[in-house]
Structure formats: structure tokens, C-alpha cells
DSSP file (Angstrom, degrees, kcal/mol; ACC not computed):
  #  RESIDUE AA STRUCTURE BP1 BP2  ACC     N-H-->O    O-->H-N    N-H-->O    O-->H-N    TCO  KAPPA ALPHA  PHI   PSI    X-CA   Y-CA   Z-CA
    1    1 A X              0   0    0      0, 0.0     2,-0.7     0, 0.0     0, 0.0   0.000 360.0 360.0 360.0 133.8    0.0    0.0    0.0
    2    2 A X        +     0   0    0      1,-0.1    91,-0.0     2,-0.1    95,-0.0  -0.874 360.0 161.2-106.4 110.4    1.4    3.4   -1.0
    3    3 A X        +     0   0    0     -2,-0.7     2,-0.3     2,-0.1    -1,-0.1   0.193  34.0 131.7-106.4  13.3    0.7    6.2    1.5
    4    4 A X        -     0   0    0      1,-0.1     2,-0.2     3,-0.0     3,-0.1  -0.494  65.1-115.6 -71.1 129.6    3.5    8.4    0.1
    5    5 A X    >   -     0   0    0     -2,-0.3     3,-1.8     1,-0.1     4,-0.3  -0.475  41.8-101.4 -64.3 128.3    2.3   12.0   -0.6
    6    6 A X  T 3  S+     0   0    0      1,-0.2    -1,-0.1    -2,-0.2    -3,-0.0  -0.177 103.0  14.6 -54.3 142.2    2.6   12.6   -4.4
    7    7 A X  T 3> S+     0   0    0     -3,-0.1     4,-2.4     1,-0.1    -1,-0.2   0.431  88.8 120.6  75.0   1.7    5.6   14.5   -5.6
    8    8 A X  H <> S+     0   0    0     -3,-1.8     4,-1.7     2,-0.2    -2,-0.1   0.958  81.1  35.8 -61.6 -52.0    7.5   14.1   -2.2
    9    9 A X  H  > S+     0   0    0     -4,-0.3     4,-2.6     1,-0.2    -1,-0.2   0.886 115.9  55.7 -70.5 -38.3   10.5   12.3   -3.7
   10   10 A X  H  > S+     0   0    0      1,-0.2     4,-2.6     2,-0.2    -1,-0.2   0.892 106.3  51.7 -60.5 -38.6   10.4   14.4   -6.9
   11   11 A X  H  X S+     0   0    0     -4,-2.4     4,-2.4     2,-0.2    -1,-0.2   0.909 110.2  47.9 -65.0 -41.4   10.6   17.5   -4.8
   12   12 A X  H  X S+     0   0    0     -4,-1.7     4,-2.6     2,-0.2    -2,-0.2   0.898 111.1  51.8 -64.9 -39.6   13.6   16.2   -2.9
   13   13 A X  H  X S+     0   0    0     -4,-2.6     4,-2.4     2,-0.2    -2,-0.2   0.920 110.7  47.7 -62.4 -43.7   15.2   15.3   -6.3
   14   14 A X  H  X S+     0   0    0     -4,-2.6     4,-2.2     2,-0.2    -2,-0.2   0.918 111.8  50.8 -62.4 -42.9   14.6   18.8   -7.6
   15   15 A X  H  X S+     0   0    0     -4,-2.4     4,-2.2     1,-0.2    -2,-0.2   0.932 111.8  46.0 -60.4 -47.7   16.1   20.3   -4.4
   16   16 A X  H  X S+     0   0    0     -4,-2.6     4,-2.4     1,-0.2    -1,-0.2   0.884 110.1  54.4 -65.6 -38.3   19.2   18.1   -4.6
   17   17 A X  H  X S+     0   0    0     -4,-2.4     4,-1.7     1,-0.2    -1,-0.2   0.905 109.3  48.7 -61.1 -40.7   19.6   18.9   -8.3
   18   18 A X  H  X S+     0   0    0     -4,-2.2     4,-2.9     1,-0.2    -2,-0.2   0.911 110.8  50.2 -63.9 -42.1   19.5   22.6   -7.4
   19   19 A X  H  X S+     0   0    0     -4,-2.2     4,-2.5     2,-0.2     6,-0.2   0.863 105.0  57.7 -66.0 -35.8   22.1   22.1   -4.6
   20   20 A X  H  <>S+     0   0    0     -4,-2.4     5,-2.9     2,-0.2     6,-0.5   0.940 113.2  39.9 -58.2 -47.0   24.4   20.2   -7.0
   21   21 A X  H ><5S+     0   0    0     -4,-1.7     3,-1.3     3,-0.2    -2,-0.2   0.935 114.2  53.0 -67.1 -46.7   24.4   23.3   -9.3
   22   22 A X  H 3<5S+     0   0    0     -4,-2.9    -2,-0.2     1,-0.3    -1,-0.2   0.850 113.0  44.2 -58.1 -37.0   24.6   25.8   -6.4
   23   23 A X  T 3<5S-     0   0    0     -4,-2.5    -1,-0.3    -5,-0.2    -2,-0.2   0.444 115.7-113.4 -91.3  -0.8   27.7   24.0   -4.9
   24   24 A X  T < 5S+     0   0    0     -3,-1.3     3,-0.3    -4,-0.4    -3,-0.2   0.757  79.6 123.1  80.2  25.2   29.4   23.6   -8.3
   25   25 A X    > < +     0   0    0     -5,-2.9     3,-1.9    -6,-0.2    -4,-0.2   0.298  32.9 106.4-100.9   9.2   29.2   19.8   -8.5
   26   26 A X  T 3  S+     0   0    0     -6,-0.5    -1,-0.2     1,-0.3    -5,-0.1   0.679  75.0  59.6 -66.7 -15.5   27.3   19.6  -11.9
   27   27 A X  T 3  S+     0   0    0     -3,-0.3    -1,-0.3    -6,-0.1    -2,-0.1   0.453  76.0 120.9 -90.7  -0.2   30.5   18.4  -13.7
   28   28 A X    <   -     0   0    0     -3,-1.9     2,-0.1     1,-0.1    -3,-0.0  -0.382  60.6-130.0 -63.7 139.4   31.0   15.4  -11.5
   29   29 A X     >  -     0   0    0      1,-0.1     4,-2.3    -2,-0.1     5,-0.2  -0.369  21.7-107.1 -82.8 167.5   31.0   12.1  -13.5
   30   30 A X  H  > S+     0   0    0      1,-0.2     4,-2.5     2,-0.2     5,-0.2   0.911 122.2  53.4 -58.8 -42.7   28.9    9.1  -12.7
   31   31 A X  H  > S+     0   0    0      1,-0.2     4,-2.2     2,-0.2    -1,-0.2   0.907 108.1  49.4 -61.5 -42.1   32.1    7.3  -11.5
   32   32 A X  H  > S+     0   0    0      1,-0.2     4,-2.3     2,-0.2    -1,-0.2   0.913 111.8  48.5 -63.3 -42.1   32.9   10.2   -9.1
   33   33 A X  H  X S+     0   0    0     -4,-2.3     4,-2.4     1,-0.2    -2,-0.2   0.881 110.5  51.0 -67.4 -37.0   29.4   10.2   -7.7
   34   34 A X  H  X S+     0   0    0     -4,-2.5     4,-2.4     2,-0.2    -1,-0.2   0.895 109.6  50.4 -66.6 -38.7   29.5    6.4   -7.2
   35   35 A X  H  X S+     0   0    0     -4,-2.2     4,-2.3     2,-0.2    -2,-0.2   0.922 111.5  48.2 -63.2 -43.1   32.9    6.7   -5.4
   36   36 A X  H  X S+     0   0    0     -4,-2.3     4,-2.5     2,-0.2    -2,-0.2   0.891 110.3  51.9 -64.2 -39.2   31.4    9.4   -3.1
   37   37 A X  H  X S+     0   0    0     -4,-2.4     4,-2.6     2,-0.2    -2,-0.2   0.932 109.6  49.4 -61.3 -45.5   28.4    7.2   -2.5
   38   38 A X  H  X S+     0   0    0     -4,-2.4     4,-2.2     1,-0.2    -2,-0.2   0.904 110.5  50.8 -60.5 -42.2   30.6    4.3   -1.5
   39   39 A X  H  X S+     0   0    0     -4,-2.3     4,-2.0     2,-0.2    -1,-0.2   0.922 111.3  47.6 -60.7 -45.4   32.6    6.6    0.8
   40   40 A X  H  X S+     0   0    0     -4,-2.5     4,-2.2     2,-0.2    33,-0.2   0.887 109.8  52.0 -66.7 -38.7   29.4    7.8    2.5
   41   41 A X  H  X S+     0   0    0     -4,-2.6     4,-2.6     1,-0.2    -1,-0.2   0.912 109.1  52.0 -62.3 -40.9   28.1    4.3    2.9
   42   42 A X  H  X S+     0   0    0     -4,-2.2     4,-2.4     1,-0.2    -2,-0.2   0.898 108.6  50.0 -60.9 -41.1   31.4    3.4    4.5
   43   43 A X  H  X S+     0   0    0     -4,-2.0     4,-2.1     2,-0.2    -1,-0.2   0.894 111.3  49.1 -65.3 -39.5   31.1    6.3    7.0
   44   44 A X  H  X S+     0   0    0     -4,-2.2     4,-2.3    25,-0.2    -2,-0.2   0.922 111.2  49.2 -65.1 -43.8   27.6    5.3    7.9
   45   45 A X  H  X S+     0   0    0     -4,-2.6     4,-2.5     1,-0.2    -2,-0.2   0.907 110.3  50.9 -63.1 -41.1   28.6    1.7    8.5
   46   46 A X  H  X S+     0   0    0     -4,-2.4     4,-2.1     1,-0.2    -1,-0.2   0.911 110.0  49.7 -63.1 -41.4   31.5    2.8   10.6
   47   47 A X  H  X S+     0   0    0     -4,-2.1     4,-2.1     1,-0.2    -1,-0.2   0.889 111.3  49.5 -63.7 -38.8   29.2    4.9   12.7
   48   48 A X  H  X S+     0   0    0     -4,-2.3     4,-2.2     2,-0.2    -2,-0.2   0.884 107.5  54.8 -66.8 -38.8   26.8    2.0   13.1
   49   49 A X  H  <>S+     0   0    0     -4,-2.5     5,-2.5     1,-0.2     4,-0.4   0.929 109.3  47.4 -59.2 -45.1   29.7   -0.2   14.2
   50   50 A X  H ><5S+     0   0    0     -4,-2.1     3,-1.2     1,-0.2    -2,-0.2   0.912 111.1  50.8 -63.4 -42.6   30.6    2.2   16.9
   51   51 A X  H 3<5S+     0   0    0     -4,-2.1    -1,-0.2     1,-0.3    -2,-0.2   0.856 108.8  52.0 -63.3 -34.9   27.0    2.4   18.0
   52   52 A X  T 3<5S-     0   0    0     -4,-2.2    -1,-0.3    -5,-0.1    -2,-0.2   0.494 117.0-114.0 -80.8  -4.0   26.8   -1.4   18.2
   53   53 A X  T < 5 +     0   0    0     -3,-1.2    -3,-0.2    -4,-0.4    -2,-0.1   0.708  61.9 155.0  79.9  19.8   29.9   -1.5   20.4
   54   54 A X      < -     0   0    0     -5,-2.5    -1,-0.2    -6,-0.2     2,-0.1  -0.343  54.6 -79.3 -75.9 162.7   32.0   -3.3   17.7
   55   55 A X        +     0   0    0     -2,-0.1     2,-0.3     3,-0.0    -1,-0.1  -0.377  56.4 172.6 -64.6 136.3   35.8   -2.9   17.8
   56   56 A X        -     0   0    0     -2,-0.1     2,-0.6    -3,-0.1     5,-0.1  -0.935  44.0 -87.0-139.1 161.5   37.1    0.3   16.3
   57   57 A X    >   -     0   0    0     -2,-0.3     3,-1.4     1,-0.2    -2,-0.0  -0.607  32.7-157.4 -72.0 112.9   40.6    1.9   16.1
   58   58 A X  G >  S+     0   0    0     -2,-0.6     3,-1.0     1,-0.3    -1,-0.2   0.752  90.6  61.6 -66.8 -22.8   40.9    3.9   19.3
   59   59 A X  G 3  S+     0   0    0      1,-0.2    -1,-0.3    -3,-0.0    -2,-0.1   0.660 108.2  43.2 -75.8 -14.8   43.5    6.1   17.7
   60   60 A X  G <  S+     0   0    0     -3,-1.4    -1,-0.2     2,-0.1     2,-0.2  -0.019  81.3 155.7-116.5  28.0   40.9    7.2   15.1
   61   61 A X    <   +     0   0    0     -3,-1.0     2,-0.4    -5,-0.1    -3,-0.1  -0.372  10.1 159.9 -61.3 124.3   38.1    7.7   17.6
   62   62 A X        -     0   0    0     -2,-0.2     2,-0.4   -15,-0.0    -2,-0.1  -0.985  41.3-119.5-146.8 134.6   35.6   10.1   16.2
   63   63 A X        -     0   0    0     -2,-0.4     2,-0.4   -13,-0.0   -16,-0.1  -0.644  32.0-153.3 -78.6 128.5   32.0   10.6   17.2
   64   64 A X        -     0   0    0     -2,-0.4     2,-0.9   -17,-0.1     3,-0.1  -0.823  12.5-137.0-106.2 143.0   29.7   10.0   14.3
   65   65 A X     >  -     0   0    0     -2,-0.4     4,-2.8     1,-0.2     5,-0.2  -0.858  14.0-163.1 -95.9 103.8   26.3   11.4   13.7
   66   66 A X  H  > S+     0   0    0     -2,-0.9     4,-2.6     1,-0.2     5,-0.2   0.905  89.2  49.7 -56.8 -44.5   24.2    8.5   12.5
   67   67 A X  H  > S+     0   0    0      1,-0.2     4,-2.3     2,-0.2    -1,-0.2   0.909 112.4  47.2 -62.0 -42.5   21.5   10.8   11.2
   68   68 A X  H  > S+     0   0    0      2,-0.2     4,-2.1     1,-0.2    -1,-0.2   0.897 112.2  49.7 -65.8 -40.6   24.0   13.0    9.3
   69   69 A X  H  X S+     0   0    0     -4,-2.8     4,-2.0     2,-0.2   -25,-0.2   0.913 111.6  48.5 -65.0 -41.8   25.8   10.0    7.8
   70   70 A X  H  X S+     0   0    0     -4,-2.6     4,-2.5    -5,-0.2    -2,-0.2   0.898 109.7  52.7 -64.5 -39.7   22.5    8.5    6.7
   71   71 A X  H  X S+     0   0    0     -4,-2.3     4,-2.7     1,-0.2    -1,-0.2   0.891 107.1  52.9 -62.3 -39.0   21.5   11.9    5.2
   72   72 A X  H  X S+     0   0    0     -4,-2.1     4,-2.4     2,-0.2    -1,-0.2   0.908 109.3  49.1 -61.9 -41.3   24.8   11.9    3.3
   73   73 A X  H  X S+     0   0    0     -4,-2.0     4,-2.5   -33,-0.2    -2,-0.2   0.939 111.7  48.0 -63.7 -46.8   24.1    8.5    1.8
   74   74 A X  H  X S+     0   0    0     -4,-2.5     4,-2.2     1,-0.2    -2,-0.2   0.926 111.6  51.4 -59.4 -44.7   20.6    9.6    0.8
   75   75 A X  H  X S+     0   0    0     -4,-2.7     4,-2.1     1,-0.2    -1,-0.2   0.923 111.7  46.2 -57.9 -46.1   22.0   12.7   -0.8
   76   76 A X  H  X S+     0   0    0     -4,-2.4     4,-2.1     2,-0.2    -1,-0.2   0.852 108.3  55.9 -69.8 -33.9   24.6   10.7   -2.8
   77   77 A X  H  X S+     0   0    0     -4,-2.5     4,-2.4     1,-0.2    -1,-0.2   0.928 109.8  47.4 -60.8 -43.0   22.0    8.2   -3.9
   78   78 A X  H  X S+     0   0    0     -4,-2.2     4,-2.8     1,-0.2    -2,-0.2   0.896 108.1  54.2 -65.4 -39.5   20.0   11.0   -5.3
   79   79 A X  H  X S+     0   0    0     -4,-2.1     4,-2.2     1,-0.2    -1,-0.2   0.886 110.1  47.9 -63.3 -36.1   23.1   12.5   -7.0
   80   80 A X  H  X S+     0   0    0     -4,-2.1     4,-2.0     2,-0.2    -2,-0.2   0.938 112.5  48.4 -66.9 -46.5   23.7    9.2   -8.8
   81   81 A X  H  <>S+     0   0    0     -4,-2.4     5,-2.6     1,-0.2     4,-0.4   0.884 111.7  50.2 -60.2 -39.5   20.1    8.9   -9.8
   82   82 A X  H ><5S+     0   0    0     -4,-2.8     3,-1.3     1,-0.2    -1,-0.2   0.925 108.8  51.4 -64.3 -45.1   20.2   12.5  -11.1
   83   83 A X  H 3<5S+     0   0    0     -4,-2.2    -1,-0.2     1,-0.3    -2,-0.2   0.857 110.3  49.9 -60.3 -35.0   23.3   11.8  -13.1
   84   84 A X  T 3<5S-     0   0    0     -4,-2.0    -1,-0.3    -5,-0.1    -2,-0.2   0.533 113.5-120.6 -81.0  -6.1   21.6    8.7  -14.6
   85   85 A X  T < 5 +     0   0    0     -3,-1.3    -3,-0.2    -4,-0.4     2,-0.2   0.775  57.2 158.4  73.9  26.4   18.6   10.8  -15.5
   86   86 A X      < -     0   0    0     -5,-2.6     2,-1.1    -6,-0.2    -1,-0.2  -0.527  50.5-131.0 -85.1 149.0   16.2    8.7  -13.5
   87   87 A X     >  -     0   0    0     -2,-0.2     4,-2.5     1,-0.2     5,-0.2  -0.852  29.2-167.9 -89.9  95.5   12.8    9.7  -12.1
   88   88 A X  H  > S+     0   0    0     -2,-1.1     4,-2.8     1,-0.2     5,-0.2   0.857  80.4  52.8 -62.5 -38.7   13.7    8.5   -8.6
   89   89 A X  H  > S+     0   0    0      2,-0.2     4,-2.7     1,-0.2    -1,-0.2   0.939 110.6  47.5 -62.3 -45.7   10.2    8.7   -7.3
   90   90 A X  H  > S+     0   0    0      1,-0.2     4,-2.3     2,-0.2    -2,-0.2   0.934 114.6  46.3 -59.7 -47.1    8.8    6.6  -10.2
   91   91 A X  H  X S+     0   0    0     -4,-2.5     4,-2.3     1,-0.2    -1,-0.2   0.896 112.6  50.8 -63.8 -40.8   11.6    4.0   -9.8
   92   92 A X  H  X S+     0   0    0     -4,-2.8     4,-2.7    -5,-0.2    -2,-0.2   0.934 111.5  46.6 -62.1 -47.2   11.0    3.9   -6.0
   93   93 A X  H  X S+     0   0    0     -4,-2.7     4,-2.2     2,-0.2    -2,-0.2   0.881 111.8  51.0 -66.2 -38.0    7.3    3.4   -6.4
   94   94 A X  H  X S+     0   0    0     -4,-2.3     4,-1.8    -5,-0.2    -1,-0.2   0.929 113.0  45.9 -62.4 -44.4    7.7    0.7   -9.0
   95   95 A X  H  X S+     0   0    0     -4,-2.3     4,-2.8     1,-0.2    -2,-0.2   0.897 111.3  51.9 -67.0 -40.3   10.2   -1.2   -6.8
   96   96 A X  H  X S+     0   0    0     -4,-2.7     4,-2.5     2,-0.2    -1,-0.2   0.887 107.2  52.9 -63.6 -39.0    8.0   -0.8   -3.7
   97   97 A X  H  X S+     0   0    0     -4,-2.2     4,-0.7     2,-0.2    -1,-0.2   0.900 111.5  46.9 -62.1 -39.5    5.0   -2.3   -5.7
   98   98 A X  H >< S+     0   0    0     -4,-1.8     3,-0.9     1,-0.2     4,-0.5   0.918 112.1  49.8 -65.9 -44.4    7.3   -5.2   -6.5
   99   99 A X  H >< S+     0   0    0     -4,-2.8     3,-1.1     1,-0.2    -2,-0.2   0.850 102.9  61.1 -63.8 -34.7    8.4   -5.6   -2.9
  100  100 A X  H 3< S+     0   0    0     -4,-2.5    -1,-0.2     1,-0.3    -2,-0.2   0.756 102.1  53.4 -64.0 -23.5    4.8   -5.5   -1.7
  101  101 A X  T << S+     0   0    0     -3,-0.9    -1,-0.3    -4,-0.7    -2,-0.2   0.610  91.4  97.4 -86.3 -13.0    4.1   -8.6   -3.7
  102  102 A X  S <  S-     0   0    0     -3,-1.1     2,-0.6    -4,-0.5    -3,-0.0  -0.378  70.4-133.8 -77.0 155.0    7.0  -10.5   -2.1
  103  103 A X        -     0   0    0     -2,-0.1     2,-0.4     2,-0.0    -2,-0.1  -0.955  22.5-152.1-108.2 120.6    6.6  -13.0    0.7
  104  104 A X        +     0   0    0     -2,-0.6     2,-0.4     9,-0.0     0, 0.0  -0.796  18.6 172.7-101.1 132.3    9.3  -12.4    3.4
  105  105 A X        -     0   0    0     -2,-0.4     8,-0.5     0, 0.0     2,-0.3  -0.999  26.7-128.2-138.9 138.9   10.5  -15.1    5.6
  106  106 A X        +     0   0    0     -2,-0.4     2,-0.2     6,-0.1     3,-0.1  -0.672  31.3 172.4 -88.3 140.8   13.3  -15.2    8.2
  107  107 A X        -     0   0    0     -2,-0.3     5,-0.2     1,-0.1     0, 0.0  -0.759  42.9 -65.0-131.9 178.6   16.0  -18.0    8.0
  108  108 A X  S >> S-     0   0    0     -2,-0.2     3,-1.5     3,-0.1     4,-0.9  -0.286  71.1 -81.6 -64.5 159.5   19.2  -18.8    9.7
  109  109 A X  G >4 S+     0   0    0      1,-0.3     3,-1.2     2,-0.2     6,-0.2   0.769 124.9  26.2 -34.9 -69.3   22.1  -16.3    9.0
  110  110 A X  G 34 S+     0   0    0      1,-0.3    -1,-0.3     5,-0.1    -2,-0.1   0.562 117.7  61.5 -83.4  -4.9   23.5  -17.4    5.7
  111  111 A X  G <4 S+     0   0    0     -3,-1.5    -1,-0.3     4,-0.1    -2,-0.2   0.501  77.5 117.3 -90.8  -4.8   20.2  -19.0    4.5
  112  112 A X  S XX S-     0   0    0     -3,-1.2     4,-2.1    -4,-0.9     3,-0.7  -0.378  72.3-128.0 -66.9 138.4   18.4  -15.6    4.7
  113  113 A X  H 3> S+     0   0    0     -8,-0.5     4,-2.7     1,-0.2     5,-0.2   0.862 107.6  57.3 -53.8 -38.6   17.1  -14.4    1.4
  114  114 A X  H 3> S+     0   0    0      1,-0.2     4,-1.7     2,-0.2    -1,-0.2   0.866 107.1  47.9 -65.9 -33.6   18.8  -11.0    1.8
  115  115 A X  H <> S+     0   0    0     -3,-0.7     4,-1.9    -6,-0.2    -1,-0.2   0.911 112.6  48.4 -69.6 -41.6   22.2  -12.6    2.2
  116  116 A X  H  X S+     0   0    0     -4,-2.1     4,-2.3     1,-0.2    -2,-0.2   0.887 109.4  53.7 -64.1 -37.5   21.6  -14.8   -0.8
  117  117 A X  H  X S+     0   0    0     -4,-2.7     4,-1.5    -5,-0.2    -1,-0.2   0.886 105.7  53.9 -62.9 -38.9   20.5  -11.7   -2.7
  118  118 A X  H  < S+     0   0    0     -4,-1.7    -1,-0.2     1,-0.2    -2,-0.2   0.923 110.9  45.1 -61.2 -44.1   23.8  -10.0   -1.8
  119  119 A X  H  < S+     0   0    0     -4,-1.9     3,-0.4     1,-0.2    -2,-0.2   0.894 115.8  46.5 -66.9 -39.8   25.8  -12.8   -3.2
  120  120 A X  H  < S+     0   0    0     -4,-2.3     2,-0.3     1,-0.2    -1,-0.2   0.685 117.3  44.0 -76.5 -18.4   23.7  -13.0   -6.4
  121  121 A X    >X  +     0   0    0     -4,-1.5     3,-0.6    -3,-0.2     4,-0.6  -0.656  60.5 169.0-130.5  75.6   23.7   -9.3   -7.0
  122  122 A X  T 34 S+     0   0    0     -3,-0.4     4,-0.4    -2,-0.3     3,-0.3   0.752  75.4  63.0 -63.6 -24.1   27.3   -7.9   -6.4
  123  123 A X  T 34 S+     0   0    0      1,-0.2     3,-0.3     2,-0.1    -1,-0.2   0.925 114.9  31.0 -64.9 -43.6   26.4   -4.5   -7.9
  124  124 A X  T <> S+     0   0    0     -3,-0.6     4,-2.7     1,-0.2     3,-0.3   0.364  89.9 106.9 -95.5   4.6   23.8   -3.8   -5.2
  125  125 A X  H  X S+     0   0    0     -4,-0.6     4,-2.9    -3,-0.3     5,-0.2   0.872  76.4  52.2 -55.3 -43.4   25.6   -5.8   -2.4
  126  126 A X  H  > S+     0   0    0     -4,-0.4     4,-2.1    -3,-0.3    -1,-0.2   0.919 113.6  43.8 -61.4 -41.0   26.8   -2.7   -0.5
  127  127 A X  H  > S+     0   0    0     -3,-0.3     4,-2.4     2,-0.2    -2,-0.2   0.905 114.4  50.0 -69.4 -40.6   23.3   -1.2   -0.4
  128  128 A X  H  X S+     0   0    0     -4,-2.7     4,-2.2     2,-0.2    -2,-0.2   0.909 110.4  50.4 -63.2 -41.1   21.8   -4.6    0.5
  129  129 A X  H  X S+     0   0    0     -4,-2.9     4,-2.3    -5,-0.2    -1,-0.2   0.903 110.3  50.1 -63.3 -40.9   24.4   -5.0    3.3
  130  130 A X  H  X S+     0   0    0     -4,-2.1     4,-2.8    -5,-0.2    -2,-0.2   0.913 109.0  51.6 -62.9 -43.2   23.6   -1.6    4.6
  131  131 A X  H  X S+     0   0    0     -4,-2.4     4,-1.7     2,-0.2    -2,-0.2   0.898 109.9  49.7 -61.1 -40.8   19.9   -2.4    4.6
  132  132 A X  H  X S+     0   0    0     -4,-2.2     4,-0.8     2,-0.2    -1,-0.2   0.928 112.1  48.0 -63.5 -45.5   20.6   -5.6    6.6
  133  133 A X  H >X S+     0   0    0     -4,-2.3     3,-0.9     1,-0.2     4,-0.5   0.916 110.8  50.7 -61.8 -44.2   22.7   -3.7    9.1
  134  134 A X  H >< S+     0   0    0     -4,-2.8     3,-0.9     1,-0.3    -1,-0.2   0.814 102.0  61.1 -67.4 -29.6   20.1   -1.0    9.6
  135  135 A X  H 3< S+     0   0    0     -4,-1.7    -1,-0.3     1,-0.2    -2,-0.2   0.776 102.0  54.5 -64.9 -24.6   17.3   -3.6   10.1
  136  136 A X  H <<        0   0    0     -3,-0.9    -1,-0.2    -4,-0.8    -2,-0.2   0.622 360.0 360.0 -84.4 -13.3   19.3   -4.7   13.2
  137  137 A X    <<        0   0    0     -3,-0.9    -1,-0.2    -4,-0.5    -2,-0.1   0.467 360.0 360.0 -79.5 360.0   19.4   -1.2   14.8
């Protein structure tokens, strides 16, 4: 069921496109934006590791703002979508409609569908891994 207010994602896409121009980033290539997205996902994962009490380098101790890191990831996802010329809202709604038809079942760790999906889909594996981590928070 879709309760998303129409044009919500499109408005965010327009806003981010304006900020890209305002900040002088309109010449970034797709490869550059993907590298930045990967960097931001790494920062978010590191912040989540710290929050979960996992081992971290004490010499590089830095307090991370989970909300800010997640916002950076969302921003970079939009910059990639903009570079690709995608209507992100349309793509999101199509994917959500597909997800709504799926039947979700929990399994043991490596038997879980999301882990198998990560292995089968190496392009989206970082995003899938992030989604799995965030579900545990």
C-alpha cells in the first residue's frame, strides 16, 4: 500500500539537483558520484559499528552522527540517480510495488534471502548489506 504523498520524492530530487548546481558539482561524473556514495556508505557503516559496540581503532576515535551519515548516503544516492537521468520517485514506487508482492520469511544467518540476494547481486551488495545492518538497529 502506498501512502506516500505525491511529488514528495520528486521535490527532494529537484532540491538536490539545485544544490548540485549551487555548490558547483554539476560536472561530477557518474564514476565520481559512485565513489562518493561508496565513501558515505562506509562512513555510515563505521558509525553503526561504533553504536553497536564493535571494535574500532581507538587512535581514530571520532564521534559519528548517524543521522547525518544517513543523510549523506541519501544525498549521494540522489546525485547518482540525477546523473543517470532517473525519475527516482517513479523508480522507487515501481520497486515498492514489486516488494509489496514478495513474501518475506526469516531464516538462519546465511540462509536468509537478503544474504543470498547480496551474493547473487554484487552491484547492489553494498546497499543490501547496509539495509541488513540498519534492520538490526
